[in-house]
Predicted model as a PDB file, atoms N, CA, C, CB and O in Angstrom, pLDDT in the B-factor column:
MODEL        1                                                                  
ATOM      1  N   UNK A   1       0.842  -1.171   0.000  1.00 55.00           N  
ATOM      2  CA  UNK A   1       0.000   0.000   0.000  1.00 55.00           C  
ATOM      3  C   UNK A   1       0.896   1.247   0.000  1.00 55.00           C  
ATOM      4  CB  UNK A   1      -0.963  -0.009   1.223  1.00 55.00           C  
ATOM      5  O   UNK A   1       1.750   1.383   0.876  1.00 55.00           O  
ATOM      6  N   UNK A   2       0.721   2.130  -0.939  1.00 63.00           N  
ATOM      7  CA  UNK A   2       1.545   3.353  -0.958  1.00 63.00           C  
ATOM      8  C   UNK A   2       1.184   4.286   0.199  1.00 63.00           C  
ATOM      9  CB  UNK A   2       1.374   4.094  -2.299  1.00 63.00           C  
ATOM     10  O   UNK A   2       0.052   4.308   0.682  1.00 63.00           O  
ATOM     11  N   UNK A   3       2.163   5.034   0.610  1.00 62.00           N  
ATOM     12  CA  UNK A   3       1.971   6.013   1.678  1.00 62.00           C  
ATOM     13  C   UNK A   3       1.187   7.196   1.142  1.00 62.00           C  
ATOM     14  CB  UNK A   3       3.327   6.476   2.258  1.00 62.00           C  
ATOM     15  O   UNK A   3       1.456   7.679   0.043  1.00 62.00           O  
ATOM     16  N   UNK A   4       0.232   7.658   1.905  1.00 67.00           N  
ATOM     17  CA  UNK A   4      -0.492   8.877   1.544  1.00 67.00           C  
ATOM     18  C   UNK A   4      -0.374   9.856   2.690  1.00 67.00           C  
ATOM     19  CB  UNK A   4      -1.987   8.581   1.217  1.00 67.00           C  
ATOM     20  O   UNK A   4      -0.253   9.454   3.847  1.00 67.00           O  
ATOM     21  N   UNK A   5      -0.407  11.119   2.380  1.00 66.00           N  
ATOM     22  CA  UNK A   5      -0.314  12.143   3.407  1.00 66.00           C  
ATOM     23  C   UNK A   5       0.512  13.300   2.921  1.00 66.00           C  
ATOM     24  CB  UNK A   5       0.275  11.578   4.685  1.00 66.00           C  
ATOM     25  O   UNK A   5       0.765  13.451   1.725  1.00 66.00           O  
ATOM     26  N   UNK A   6       0.930  14.115   3.863  1.00 70.00           N  
ATOM     27  CA  UNK A   6       1.726  15.281   3.514  1.00 70.00           C  
ATOM     28  C   UNK A   6       3.160  15.063   3.976  1.00 70.00           C  
ATOM     29  CB  UNK A   6       1.133  16.567   4.141  1.00 70.00           C  
ATOM     30  O   UNK A   6       3.427  14.257   4.867  1.00 70.00           O  
ATOM     31  N   UNK A   7       4.049  15.776   3.371  1.00 69.00           N  
ATOM     32  CA  UNK A   7       5.451  15.699   3.755  1.00 69.00           C  
ATOM     33  C   UNK A   7       5.838  17.019   4.393  1.00 69.00           C  
ATOM     34  CB  UNK A   7       6.363  15.377   2.532  1.00 69.00           C  
ATOM     35  O   UNK A   7       5.743  18.071   3.760  1.00 69.00           O  
ATOM     36  N   UNK A   8       6.268  16.969   5.629  1.00 68.00           N  
ATOM     37  CA  UNK A   8       6.697  18.163   6.329  1.00 68.00           C  
ATOM     38  C   UNK A   8       7.860  17.790   7.226  1.00 68.00           C  
ATOM     39  CB  UNK A   8       5.535  18.793   7.145  1.00 68.00           C  
ATOM     40  O   UNK A   8       7.734  16.926   8.094  1.00 68.00           O  
ATOM     41  N   UNK A   9       8.976  18.434   7.018  1.00 72.00           N  
ATOM     42  CA  UNK A   9      10.165  18.178   7.815  1.00 72.00           C  
ATOM     43  C   UNK A   9      10.628  19.508   8.380  1.00 72.00           C  
ATOM     44  CB  UNK A   9      11.292  17.490   6.972  1.00 72.00           C  
ATOM     45  O   UNK A   9      10.768  20.489   7.649  1.00 72.00           O  
ATOM     46  N   UNK A  10      10.862  19.535   9.669  1.00 76.00           N  
ATOM     47  CA  UNK A  10      11.264  20.789  10.318  1.00 76.00           C  
ATOM     48  C   UNK A  10      12.782  20.914  10.370  1.00 76.00           C  
ATOM     49  CB  UNK A  10      10.679  20.873  11.739  1.00 76.00           C  
ATOM     50  O   UNK A  10      13.363  21.143  11.431  1.00 76.00           O  
ATOM     51  N   UNK A  11      13.405  20.760   9.226  1.00 76.00           N  
ATOM     52  CA  UNK A  11      14.852  20.909   9.111  1.00 76.00           C  
ATOM     53  C   UNK A  11      15.115  22.140   8.251  1.00 76.00           C  
ATOM     54  CB  UNK A  11      15.524  19.619   8.494  1.00 76.00           C  
ATOM     55  O   UNK A  11      14.574  22.255   7.151  1.00 76.00           O  
ATOM     56  N   UNK A  12      15.937  23.057   8.743  1.00 75.00           N  
ATOM     57  CA  UNK A  12      16.264  24.221   7.917  1.00 75.00           C  
ATOM     58  C   UNK A  12      16.833  23.780   6.573  1.00 75.00           C  
ATOM     59  CB  UNK A  12      17.266  25.137   8.646  1.00 75.00           C  
ATOM     60  O   UNK A  12      17.605  22.824   6.499  1.00 75.00           O  
ATOM     61  N   UNK A  13      16.458  24.465   5.542  1.00 84.00           N  
ATOM     62  CA  UNK A  13      16.979  24.248   4.193  1.00 84.00           C  
ATOM     63  C   UNK A  13      16.420  23.000   3.510  1.00 84.00           C  
ATOM     64  CB  UNK A  13      18.471  24.153   4.245  1.00 84.00           C  
ATOM     65  O   UNK A  13      16.883  22.648   2.426  1.00 84.00           O  
ATOM     66  N   UNK A  14      15.434  22.317   4.113  1.00 86.00           N  
ATOM     67  CA  UNK A  14      14.875  21.105   3.518  1.00 86.00           C  
ATOM     68  C   UNK A  14      14.357  21.360   2.106  1.00 86.00           C  
ATOM     69  CB  UNK A  14      13.751  20.558   4.392  1.00 86.00           C  
ATOM     70  O   UNK A  14      14.606  20.569   1.196  1.00 86.00           O  
ATOM     71  N   UNK A  15      13.642  22.458   1.929  1.00 86.00           N  
ATOM     72  CA  UNK A  15      13.078  22.759   0.613  1.00 86.00           C  
ATOM     73  C   UNK A  15      14.174  22.992  -0.423  1.00 86.00           C  
ATOM     74  CB  UNK A  15      12.168  23.986   0.695  1.00 86.00           C  
ATOM     75  O   UNK A  15      14.081  22.483  -1.540  1.00 86.00           O  
ATOM     76  N   UNK A  16      15.200  23.745  -0.074  1.00 92.00           N  
ATOM     77  CA  UNK A  16      16.259  24.010  -1.054  1.00 92.00           C  
ATOM     78  C   UNK A  16      17.046  22.743  -1.386  1.00 92.00           C  
ATOM     79  CB  UNK A  16      17.210  25.090  -0.527  1.00 92.00           C  
ATOM     80  O   UNK A  16      17.484  22.565  -2.523  1.00 92.00           O  
ATOM     81  N   UNK A  17      17.227  21.867  -0.404  1.00 92.00           N  
ATOM     82  CA  UNK A  17      17.918  20.603  -0.663  1.00 92.00           C  
ATOM     83  C   UNK A  17      17.095  19.767  -1.641  1.00 92.00           C  
ATOM     84  CB  UNK A  17      18.162  19.819   0.662  1.00 92.00           C  
ATOM     85  O   UNK A  17      17.647  19.163  -2.561  1.00 92.00           O  
ATOM     86  N   UNK A  18      15.784  19.731  -1.447  1.00 91.00           N  
ATOM     87  CA  UNK A  18      14.913  19.011  -2.369  1.00 91.00           C  
ATOM     88  C   UNK A  18      14.945  19.594  -3.765  1.00 91.00           C  
ATOM     89  CB  UNK A  18      13.502  19.015  -1.855  1.00 91.00           C  
ATOM     90  O   UNK A  18      14.929  18.860  -4.753  1.00 91.00           O  
ATOM     91  N   UNK A  19      14.992  20.917  -3.848  1.00 94.00           N  
ATOM     92  CA  UNK A  19      15.053  21.583  -5.153  1.00 94.00           C  
ATOM     93  C   UNK A  19      16.334  21.226  -5.883  1.00 94.00           C  
ATOM     94  CB  UNK A  19      14.949  23.102  -4.989  1.00 94.00           C  
ATOM     95  O   UNK A  19      16.301  20.877  -7.063  1.00 94.00           O  
ATOM     96  N   UNK A  20      17.457  21.310  -5.196  1.00 96.00           N  
ATOM     97  CA  UNK A  20      18.746  20.998  -5.820  1.00 96.00           C  
ATOM     98  C   UNK A  20      18.797  19.527  -6.218  1.00 96.00           C  
ATOM     99  CB  UNK A  20      19.914  21.335  -4.863  1.00 96.00           C  
ATOM    100  O   UNK A  20      19.274  19.202  -7.305  1.00 96.00           O  
ATOM    101  N   UNK A  21      18.320  18.642  -5.365  1.00 96.00           N  
ATOM    102  CA  UNK A  21      18.310  17.217  -5.704  1.00 96.00           C  
ATOM    103  C   UNK A  21      17.458  16.977  -6.952  1.00 96.00           C  
ATOM    104  CB  UNK A  21      17.776  16.375  -4.516  1.00 96.00           C  
ATOM    105  O   UNK A  21      17.858  16.224  -7.841  1.00 96.00           O  
ATOM    106  N   UNK A  22      16.294  17.610  -7.020  1.00 96.00           N  
ATOM    107  CA  UNK A  22      15.433  17.474  -8.187  1.00 96.00           C  
ATOM    108  C   UNK A  22      16.086  17.990  -9.460  1.00 96.00           C  
ATOM    109  CB  UNK A  22      14.138  18.200  -7.956  1.00 96.00           C  
ATOM    110  O   UNK A  22      15.955  17.383 -10.523  1.00 96.00           O  
ATOM    111  N   UNK A  23      16.783  19.102  -9.350  1.00 97.00           N  
ATOM    112  CA  UNK A  23      17.484  19.656 -10.515  1.00 97.00           C  
ATOM    113  C   UNK A  23      18.583  18.711 -10.994  1.00 97.00           C  
ATOM    114  CB  UNK A  23      18.083  21.033 -10.176  1.00 97.00           C  
ATOM    115  O   UNK A  23      18.788  18.540 -12.195  1.00 97.00           O  
ATOM    116  N   UNK A  24      19.276  18.108 -10.054  1.00 98.00           N  
ATOM    117  CA  UNK A  24      20.344  17.175 -10.417  1.00 98.00           C  
ATOM    118  C   UNK A  24      19.778  15.917 -11.088  1.00 98.00           C  
ATOM    119  CB  UNK A  24      21.158  16.787  -9.169  1.00 98.00           C  
ATOM    120  O   UNK A  24      20.332  15.433 -12.076  1.00 98.00           O  
ATOM    121  N   UNK A  25      18.693  15.401 -10.558  1.00 97.00           N  
ATOM    122  CA  UNK A  25      18.059  14.222 -11.163  1.00 97.00           C  
ATOM    123  C   UNK A  25      17.539  14.562 -12.551  1.00 97.00           C  
ATOM    124  CB  UNK A  25      16.905  13.698 -10.274  1.00 97.00           C  
ATOM    125  O   UNK A  25      17.667  13.759 -13.475  1.00 97.00           O  
ATOM    126  N   UNK A  26      16.954  15.744 -12.707  1.00 97.00           N  
ATOM    127  CA  UNK A  26      16.481  16.179 -14.033  1.00 97.00           C  
ATOM    128  C   UNK A  26      17.633  16.259 -15.029  1.00 97.00           C  
ATOM    129  CB  UNK A  26      15.780  17.547 -13.933  1.00 97.00           C  
ATOM    130  O   UNK A  26      17.490  15.859 -16.184  1.00 97.00           O  
ATOM    131  N   UNK A  27      18.770  16.774 -14.579  1.00 98.00           N  
ATOM    132  CA  UNK A  27      19.943  16.870 -15.457  1.00 98.00           C  
ATOM    133  C   UNK A  27      20.411  15.478 -15.878  1.00 98.00           C  
ATOM    134  CB  UNK A  27      21.092  17.629 -14.749  1.00 98.00           C  
ATOM    135  O   UNK A  27      20.802  15.273 -17.027  1.00 98.00           O  
ATOM    136  N   UNK A  28      20.372  14.527 -14.952  1.00 98.00           N  
ATOM    137  CA  UNK A  28      20.777  13.162 -15.293  1.00 98.00           C  
ATOM    138  C   UNK A  28      19.794  12.550 -16.296  1.00 98.00           C  
ATOM    139  CB  UNK A  28      20.862  12.286 -14.019  1.00 98.00           C  
ATOM    140  O   UNK A  28      20.209  11.887 -17.247  1.00 98.00           O  
ATOM    141  N   UNK A  29      18.508  12.769 -16.088  1.00 97.00           N  
ATOM    142  CA  UNK A  29      17.512  12.227 -17.015  1.00 97.00           C  
ATOM    143  C   UNK A  29      17.629  12.845 -18.404  1.00 97.00           C  
ATOM    144  CB  UNK A  29      16.111  12.455 -16.469  1.00 97.00           C  
ATOM    145  O   UNK A  29      17.334  12.195 -19.407  1.00 97.00           O  
ATOM    146  N   UNK A  30      18.057  14.091 -18.456  1.00 98.00           N  
ATOM    147  CA  UNK A  30      18.218  14.789 -19.742  1.00 98.00           C  
ATOM    148  C   UNK A  30      19.552  14.453 -20.409  1.00 98.00           C  
ATOM    149  CB  UNK A  30      18.110  16.304 -19.538  1.00 98.00           C  
ATOM    150  O   UNK A  30      19.819  14.901 -21.524  1.00 98.00           O  
ATOM    151  N   UNK A  31      20.383  13.672 -19.734  1.00 97.00           N  
ATOM    152  CA  UNK A  31      21.662  13.286 -20.308  1.00 97.00           C  
ATOM    153  C   UNK A  31      22.739  14.348 -20.170  1.00 97.00           C  
ATOM    154  CB  UNK A  31      21.482  12.957 -21.743  1.00 97.00           C  
ATOM    155  O   UNK A  31      23.779  14.260 -20.822  1.00 97.00           O  
ATOM    156  N   UNK A  32      22.506  15.350 -19.332  1.00 98.00           N  
ATOM    157  CA  UNK A  32      23.484  16.421 -19.147  1.00 98.00           C  
ATOM    158  C   UNK A  32      24.569  16.049 -18.155  1.00 98.00           C  
ATOM    159  CB  UNK A  32      22.793  17.679 -18.689  1.00 98.00           C  
ATOM    160  O   UNK A  32      25.621  16.687 -18.115  1.00 98.00           O  
ATOM    161  N   UNK A  33      24.325  15.024 -17.357  1.00 97.00           N  
ATOM    162  CA  UNK A  33      25.291  14.540 -16.379  1.00 97.00           C  
ATOM    163  C   UNK A  33      24.998  13.074 -16.124  1.00 97.00           C  
ATOM    164  CB  UNK A  33      25.235  15.368 -15.054  1.00 97.00           C  
ATOM    165  O   UNK A  33      23.936  12.576 -16.498  1.00 97.00           O  
ATOM    166  N   UNK A  34      25.919  12.391 -15.498  1.00 98.00           N  
ATOM    167  CA  UNK A  34      25.676  10.982 -15.176  1.00 98.00           C  
ATOM    168  C   UNK A  34      24.835  10.891 -13.902  1.00 98.00           C  
ATOM    169  CB  UNK A  34      27.021  10.208 -15.004  1.00 98.00           C  
ATOM    170  O   UNK A  34      24.758  11.839 -13.122  1.00 98.00           O  
ATOM    171  N   UNK A  35      24.213   9.737 -13.712  1.00 97.00           N  
ATOM    172  CA  UNK A  35      23.431   9.516 -12.496  1.00 97.00           C  
ATOM    173  C   UNK A  35      24.347   9.630 -11.283  1.00 97.00           C  
ATOM    174  CB  UNK A  35      22.729   8.127 -12.527  1.00 97.00           C  
ATOM    175  O   UNK A  35      23.987  10.251 -10.282  1.00 97.00           O  
ATOM    176  N   UNK A  36      25.517   9.038 -11.373  1.00 97.00           N  
ATOM    177  CA  UNK A  36      26.461   9.064 -10.248  1.00 97.00           C  
ATOM    178  C   UNK A  36      26.861  10.497  -9.898  1.00 97.00           C  
ATOM    179  CB  UNK A  36      27.717   8.234 -10.581  1.00 97.00           C  
ATOM    180  O   UNK A  36      26.910  10.860  -8.722  1.00 97.00           O  
ATOM    181  N   UNK A  37      27.145  11.311 -10.917  1.00 98.00           N  
ATOM    182  CA  UNK A  37      27.538  12.705 -10.673  1.00 98.00           C  
ATOM    183  C   UNK A  37      26.376  13.504 -10.093  1.00 98.00           C  
ATOM    184  CB  UNK A  37      28.032  13.364 -11.973  1.00 98.00           C  
ATOM    185  O   UNK A  37      26.575  14.348  -9.220  1.00 98.00           O  
ATOM    186  N   UNK A  38      25.172  13.242 -10.574  1.00 98.00           N  
ATOM    187  CA  UNK A  38      23.993  13.952 -10.060  1.00 98.00           C  
ATOM    188  C   UNK A  38      23.757  13.615  -8.597  1.00 98.00           C  
ATOM    189  CB  UNK A  38      22.746  13.603 -10.888  1.00 98.00           C  
ATOM    190  O   UNK A  38      23.508  14.506  -7.784  1.00 98.00           O  
ATOM    191  N   UNK A  39      23.832  12.341  -8.259  1.00 97.00           N  
ATOM    192  CA  UNK A  39      23.635  11.935  -6.866  1.00 97.00           C  
ATOM    193  C   UNK A  39      24.715  12.497  -5.959  1.00 97.00           C  
ATOM    194  CB  UNK A  39      23.609  10.420  -6.756  1.00 97.00           C  
ATOM    195  O   UNK A  39      24.435  12.926  -4.840  1.00 97.00           O  
ATOM    196  N   UNK A  40      25.956  12.493  -6.446  1.00 98.00           N  
ATOM    197  CA  UNK A  40      27.057  13.051  -5.643  1.00 98.00           C  
ATOM    198  C   UNK A  40      26.872  14.546  -5.432  1.00 98.00           C  
ATOM    199  CB  UNK A  40      28.415  12.781  -6.320  1.00 98.00           C  
ATOM    200  O   UNK A  40      27.083  15.046  -4.327  1.00 98.00           O  
ATOM    201  N   UNK A  41      26.483  15.258  -6.471  1.00 98.00           N  
ATOM    202  CA  UNK A  41      26.275  16.706  -6.349  1.00 98.00           C  
ATOM    203  C   UNK A  41      25.146  17.006  -5.364  1.00 98.00           C  
ATOM    204  CB  UNK A  41      25.957  17.328  -7.728  1.00 98.00           C  
ATOM    205  O   UNK A  41      25.258  17.919  -4.547  1.00 98.00           O  
ATOM    206  N   UNK A  42      24.068  16.241  -5.442  1.00 97.00           N  
ATOM    207  CA  UNK A  42      22.944  16.450  -4.523  1.00 97.00           C  
ATOM    208  C   UNK A  42      23.368  16.146  -3.088  1.00 97.00           C  
ATOM    209  CB  UNK A  42      21.738  15.565  -4.924  1.00 97.00           C  
ATOM    210  O   UNK A  42      23.044  16.903  -2.174  1.00 97.00           O  
ATOM    211  N   UNK A  43      24.090  15.046  -2.885  1.00 97.00           N  
ATOM    212  CA  UNK A  43      24.553  14.684  -1.548  1.00 97.00           C  
ATOM    213  C   UNK A  43      25.535  15.710  -1.005  1.00 97.00           C  
ATOM    214  CB  UNK A  43      25.198  13.305  -1.567  1.00 97.00           C  
ATOM    215  O   UNK A  43      25.456  16.088   0.164  1.00 97.00           O  
ATOM    216  N   UNK A  44      26.446  16.155  -1.832  1.00 97.00           N  
ATOM    217  CA  UNK A  44      27.425  17.160  -1.397  1.00 97.00           C  
ATOM    218  C   UNK A  44      26.721  18.446  -0.974  1.00 97.00           C  
ATOM    219  CB  UNK A  44      28.442  17.455  -2.524  1.00 97.00           C  
ATOM    220  O   UNK A  44      27.078  19.045   0.040  1.00 97.00           O  
ATOM    221  N   UNK A  45      25.725  18.870  -1.745  1.00 97.00           N  
ATOM    222  CA  UNK A  45      24.983  20.077  -1.404  1.00 97.00           C  
ATOM    223  C   UNK A  45      24.249  19.898  -0.079  1.00 97.00           C  
ATOM    224  CB  UNK A  45      23.991  20.431  -2.520  1.00 97.00           C  
ATOM    225  O   UNK A  45      24.289  20.776   0.783  1.00 97.00           O  
ATOM    226  N   UNK A  46      23.578  18.757   0.079  1.00 94.00           N  
ATOM    227  CA  UNK A  46      22.833  18.501   1.314  1.00 94.00           C  
ATOM    228  C   UNK A  46      23.767  18.503   2.522  1.00 94.00           C  
ATOM    229  CB  UNK A  46      22.086  17.159   1.225  1.00 94.00           C  
ATOM    230  O   UNK A  46      23.462  19.119   3.543  1.00 94.00           O  
ATOM    231  N   UNK A  47      24.889  17.824   2.408  1.00 94.00           N  
ATOM    232  CA  UNK A  47      25.844  17.768   3.518  1.00 94.00           C  
ATOM    233  C   UNK A  47      26.386  19.148   3.848  1.00 94.00           C  
ATOM    234  CB  UNK A  47      26.997  16.823   3.185  1.00 94.00           C  
ATOM    235  O   UNK A  47      26.504  19.513   5.018  1.00 94.00           O  
ATOM    236  N   UNK A  48      26.714  19.910   2.817  1.00 94.00           N  
ATOM    237  CA  UNK A  48      27.248  21.266   3.015  1.00 94.00           C  
ATOM    238  C   UNK A  48      26.220  22.163   3.711  1.00 94.00           C  
ATOM    239  CB  UNK A  48      27.661  21.886   1.659  1.00 94.00           C  
ATOM    240  O   UNK A  48      26.556  22.889   4.647  1.00 94.00           O  
ATOM    241  N   UNK A  49      24.974  22.110   3.252  1.00 92.00           N  
ATOM    242  CA  UNK A  49      23.934  22.950   3.849  1.00 92.00           C  
ATOM    243  C   UNK A  49      23.603  22.540   5.269  1.00 92.00           C  
ATOM    244  CB  UNK A  49      22.684  22.903   3.010  1.00 92.00           C  
ATOM    245  O   UNK A  49      23.411  23.399   6.130  1.00 92.00           O  
ATOM    246  N   UNK A  50      23.534  21.252   5.528  1.00 90.00           N  
ATOM    247  CA  UNK A  50      23.225  20.788   6.876  1.00 90.00           C  
ATOM    248  C   UNK A  50      24.334  21.149   7.841  1.00 90.00           C  
ATOM    249  CB  UNK A  50      22.994  19.283   6.884  1.00 90.00           C  
ATOM    250  O   UNK A  50      24.065  21.515   8.985  1.00 90.00           O  
ATOM    251  N   UNK A  51      25.573  21.052   7.399  1.00 91.00           N  
ATOM    252  CA  UNK A  51      26.700  21.453   8.251  1.00 91.00           C  
ATOM    253  C   UNK A  51      26.648  22.960   8.500  1.00 91.00           C  
ATOM    254  CB  UNK A  51      28.059  21.055   7.598  1.00 91.00           C  
ATOM    255  O   UNK A  51      26.904  23.429   9.609  1.00 91.00           O  
ATOM    256  N   UNK A  52      26.315  23.701   7.460  1.00 91.00           N  
ATOM    257  CA  UNK A  52      26.278  25.166   7.574  1.00 91.00           C  
ATOM    258  C   UNK A  52      25.261  25.640   8.598  1.00 91.00           C  
ATOM    259  CB  UNK A  52      25.965  25.788   6.227  1.00 91.00           C  
ATOM    260  O   UNK A  52      25.498  26.635   9.284  1.00 91.00           O  
ATOM    261  N   UNK A  53      24.127  24.944   8.717  1.00 87.00           N  
ATOM    262  CA  UNK A  53      23.091  25.368   9.659  1.00 87.00           C  
ATOM    263  C   UNK A  53      23.177  24.650  11.007  1.00 87.00           C  
ATOM    264  CB  UNK A  53      21.729  25.138   9.054  1.00 87.00           C  
ATOM    265  O   UNK A  53      22.299  24.805  11.856  1.00 87.00           O  
ATOM    266  N   UNK A  54      24.244  23.862  11.198  1.00 87.00           N  
ATOM    267  CA  UNK A  54      24.485  23.296  12.517  1.00 87.00           C  
ATOM    268  C   UNK A  54      24.010  21.875  12.761  1.00 87.00           C  
ATOM    269  CB  UNK A  54      23.867  24.141  13.489  1.00 87.00           C  
ATOM    270  O   UNK A  54      23.907  21.455  13.914  1.00 87.00           O  
ATOM    271  N   UNK A  55      23.721  21.129  11.711  1.00 82.00           N  
ATOM    272  CA  UNK A  55      23.344  19.733  11.871  1.00 82.00           C  
ATOM    273  C   UNK A  55      24.526  18.875  11.497  1.00 82.00           C  
ATOM    274  CB  UNK A  55      22.106  19.377  11.015  1.00 82.00           C  
ATOM    275  O   UNK A  55      25.345  19.336  10.702  1.00 82.00           O  
ATOM    276  N   UNK A  56      24.685  17.682  11.992  1.00 74.00           N  
ATOM    277  CA  UNK A  56      23.856  17.092  13.024  1.00 74.00           C  
ATOM    278  C   UNK A  56      24.132  17.716  14.382  1.00 74.00           C  
ATOM    279  CB  UNK A  56      24.079  15.597  13.083  1.00 74.00           C  
ATOM    280  O   UNK A  56      25.223  18.222  14.647  1.00 74.00           O  
ATOM    281  N   UNK A  57      23.135  17.668  15.217  1.00 68.00           N  
ATOM    282  CA  UNK A  57      23.261  18.268  16.551  1.00 68.00           C  
ATOM    283  C   UNK A  57      23.736  17.244  17.539  1.00 68.00           C  
ATOM    284  CB  UNK A  57      21.934  18.865  17.017  1.00 68.00           C  
ATOM    285  O   UNK A  57      23.905  17.555  18.718  1.00 68.00           O  
TER     286      UNK A  57                                                      
ENDMDL                                                                          
END                                                                             
């Protein structure tokens, strides 16, 4: 059974991390980058932003 409901996470920068990850996946699907490079770029951005705002606590 698929999950239904809303997605809400109280982590600073969650929305921007999702946006960047989506952009990277779109670039991979369009053939502008490899899947591996897109995933690494998204992960690097997420790690950088989370560290910048003080996570993990």
